[in-house]
N, C-alpha and C positions, 0 to 999 in steps of 0.2 A: 633590750635593757636587762640584764640578771639582777633577780628582784630578791634575793636573797645573799648575804654574806659584808651588806654592804655596811659602811657608817656614813648618817644621813643627817645633815642640819635642813630643819624646816623655820620658814618663818613662819610668823601666825600662828603655830602651833598650839593658841589652848582652847581654840574653840573649832567648830566649822567645819571644812573640807582638810584644812591642816592638822587638825587633833582627828581626822578620821583617817588619813593619810600615816599621822606617828602610827594610831593604833597597829591598823593594819602591816607597814613596817614591822612594825617591833613581835607580832605576831610572827611573822616568818621567818623571826629569829637572828632581825638587820640592830646594827648600833644604831638608834634612834637618838637625836637632840635638840630638842625645841628651844623655840624661842617665843619672851610674845613681852606684852608691857604689867600685865595683871601677875605682880610674887605673888598673892595667894592661891590664883589657879595653876602657876607652873607646882607651888608646893603640895598642893591636891590631885595634880596627876601624874608628880615624879613617888607618890606615896601609894598612889593607884597602880603605876606598870613599872613594877621593878624593874630598873635597866634604863630608863628613858633618862636620859639626861635634861636637864632645863637651861636657862641661863635668861632672866630679866632684858631684854633692850626692847628701846622705843628706837623701830625701824626708819622710822621719822627725821632719826639724831645722826648724822653723820658719822660724829667722832664715838656715839654708841654703835653704832656698824660698823668701825674699823676695830672698834674695842671684843666687837665677839668673832670678829672673824681671825683677831690673832691669838684670843681665849681659846678659842675654836683647834685653830692648828697646834696648840701648846698643849693641849691638853688632849686630845682626839688628831692625832697628825694623819689616821688612818682614812680622816674623810672624805670621800668619795662620790658624793651626792649634793648638791645644792638643788633645791627644792623652794624658790621665789615665791610663795602664797600670800602673804602678809596685804592684806587690802581695805580698805572703804567702799564704803558706795556713799553717796551724799550730792542731795538734792541741791542744782542749781537753777534758778531764773534769771537767765539771760536779758530778760526787757526791765531790770533794776541791775543799779549797782551793786555787783558781788563782792561777795566778802572774801578781802582777798588770802586771809590768813584759813579760812576755809579753803577754796582753792588749791593754795600752797601746802597745805597741809595731803590733799588727795593724790596731787601729781607724786608731790615727794613721796609718797608711800606707795604708791600703783604702779609710778616708773622709774625715778629716781634710786632709790634704793635697790630693785634686782638691776638696775643697771653697775651702780656701784658696788654690791655686793658681788655681782660676776667678775667684776673684775680685783673685787681683790681675793678672791678664791681659785680663779683662770691659771693663773700658773701654776699653784700649788695642787689644784687638776691635772693638769696636763703631764706630771709627778709622774701618775697612776697607771697602771696597767688597764684599770677599766674603770671609767668617770663619766658621771652626768649632770647635765645642765638641767632642769624642768622648769619651767616660767608657766604659772597659772596663769593664762587671760581671761578668757570669757565668750561666747555669743554674741555681745554686744559688742566685744571688737568689732563683727561685719554688721550688726544689723544695729546702731544706737537707737536707743528711750531719749525722746528729744528733755525729759523733766530731769536726768540726770547725765548731761552735756561730758561734763569732767572725766567723771570717771568712762565712759566710754569713750571718749579720745584718747584717755592714759591707758586702754586695753588695748586700743588699736596701735597703739605706738609700741606697745609691750609686743603685741605680732610680729608687727615690722624690726625691731629689734630681735626678735627672736630670730628671723631669716638671716639678721645678717650675721648674729654669732654665731648662728648654724654652718652660714657658709663659711666662719672666717675661721673656723676647727673641723673645716671637712678632711682636712688631713691630719688628724690627729686619732688618739683613742677619746673622746669627751664626747661622747654623744650629748645632742639639744634638741629638747621636746619642747614642746608648746603642747595643754591640757586646757584647750573650752569648755567649761563647764556651761550650762544650763539655768536656770533659776535653780540650787538647790536652798531645801530650806533649812536652813542656818539662819547666823545671826547677819548678816551682812543685810545692809540694806534696814536694819532698825531703824534710820536716820528719818524715814519717810512714815511711820507706822507709831501710831501716839502707846500702844506697851511695845516697850521692845524686846517684851518674854513671848508676845503673843507669832502663831506661827504665821509665813505668808503662801504657804502650799509650797509649788515646785518637788523636785527629783527627793526623791531621800536620798539622804549624802551617803548612805552602804551601799545605795545601789551606784550611786557616780561612780566611789570608788570602786568598784568591783568589774564594772565596764570602764575607767581609769588605769587599773593592774592591768589588764588585757592587753592594752595599748599600748601599754608600757614593755613588755614583758614580749612583744608582736614586735618591737622596734618598730612600732609607728610615730616618725616624727611630731607629726601634726596631726593633733586628734581633735573632731567636735564631738561632744559625747550628748547622749538624749537627742532633745530639743534643736542643739546647738547646731548640728546638723545641716538643719534647711540653715539657719540664719548661715552660715558661712556658703552653701551652694545659691543658696537663689539671692542671697544680698539685697541689691537694691528693690527689687521686687517684695520684699519684704517687709520696706521702714514704712509704706502707708500703712499696711494694715497693722504693725507691733504700736503705731503711736495713733492709731484711729480716737 
């Protein structure tokens, strides 16, 4: 993938991996557009990084996804890269009746939104000489942690979806990437921490971005970063260890 000269839309771009990708691509001279739910945070980012464009959008809402796609294509028709990054990670106790609102929210944001946005942008991207779709899955797509079963299932489904998408676009100029992060020290997973600002350890986000960018630049279409490599390679053998 060319890592310069693009116009890139990143969902979930107000923090964590999404914001780190936005900063890195912006530093390389790309046009970067980010969306997220937090309007105040978007204003701060736009002010701090001259040239990063922002759009308030809750990707859980299908109508807002359609509005986002139309806004991007109308205002930035040169857009040639979509990064499906937005995600949430919630605890789910399957031994009790689940809260369907939480389950539906996790599935909508983590899986349905990337599928829908991909379909909305696909024809637009097919018109470009060079284009890319980058889906952010997880090492937990391959080795689930049992106390967050819905999150892990959505990432496993996103992995499967990416394989099918790559096959459907194999004869086109649209490159399809999957990046599977390990545990990265971001806000993700705050649902299981008393203090949402508390660090949970994991790979530093800058280290993650450096490795992921190398894979993108070298056209590694499926890349598991850091500890996620073991999870991808060893799969079932690690399940008992992770869930001990």
